[in-house]
N, C-alpha and C positions, 0 to 999 in steps of 0.2 A: 407253798400253797398260793401265795399272792401271784407268783410268776405263772402258775398254772391257770389261774383265773384270767390274767392278762392275755395269755396266749389264746385261750378259748374265746375271748371276746373279739379276737382278730381273725376268726376263722374265715376261709375264703367264701363260704356260703353266706355268712353274715355281711361281708363286704359287698358281695354281689347284690344282696337285697337292698343295702343302703344305696348302691349305685342306681338302682331302679326308681328310687323315690322321686327324683325330679321328673322323670318321665311320666310316672303315675300322676303326679300333681298337675303336670301340663295337660294330660289327657282329661282329667276331671274338669279343669278350667275350660277347656275347649267345648266339652259337651254341655256345660252349664250355660255358656253364653251363646252357643250356636243354635241352630233351629231345633225345635222339638223333634223327637223321633217320628219318622213317617212323613216329615215335611222337608221340602227343599228349602234352601235359603230364601229364594224368591217367594215361595208360598208363605213362609213364616213372616217375611217382611210385609206382605200384603195383608195377612191376617192380623198382624200386630197393628197395622195402620187402621184396619176396620175396628178393632177393639179400642184403640186410642180415640178414634172419632166418636164411637158410641159413648165412651166415658165422658168426653168433652161435651157432647151434645146433650146427654141425659142426666149425668151425675153432677159434673162441675157447674152446669148451668142451673142446677137446683130442681130439675124435673124428676129425678129419681127419688125413691122412698128411702131416705137415709136412715141407717140403723147403726147401733154400736156406740161409737164415741159421742159424747154430748155435742161436741162441735165438729166432729169428723176430721180433726186435724191430722191424726196419725194415718188414717185411711187416705186422706188427700195427699199427704206426703208420699206414701207408698205408691199410690197410683201415678203421681207426677214423676217419681223416680222411674217407674216402669215405662212410662211414655218416653222419657229420656233414653232409657235402655233400648226401646224400639228404634229410636232414631240413630242409635249407635250400632245397631245390628245385633244386640244381645237379646234376641227374641226368646230364647229358651228360658231366660230368667223373667222376662217381662210378661209373656202371654199368661202364665198361671195367675199372676198378681192381678192383671186387668180383668181376667175372667172372674176371679173371686170378688173383686170390687163391684163389678156389674151385678153379679148374683146377690151380693150383700145389699145392694140398693134396689133389688127387685127389677132390674133392667134385663130384658132378654139378651143372652149372649149370642152374638152373631154366629152363624154356621161357618165352618171352615171353608 
């Protein structure tokens, strides 16, 4: 019985599925860090810069209506990480975070 279980766990279909895992993981990482759907890399970079500027101008400077954390530490860290991701070209991850932080602080989100 143990031999039968060992043989079935090595079936060709299962091995083929395992061989695809690295490819699937790479595809997920590429889409998460690349431009959002419907945007070219250049458009996403420009939009990410717009969002970063708006955050720095209105929220980080204290002009936004801060909500949430008592001292906004976590939100500020998340936004600063997103700004760094913009600079590194990881716009797909950065844009939603910056949009959320602008909305949370009641700052109008720039148009695309």
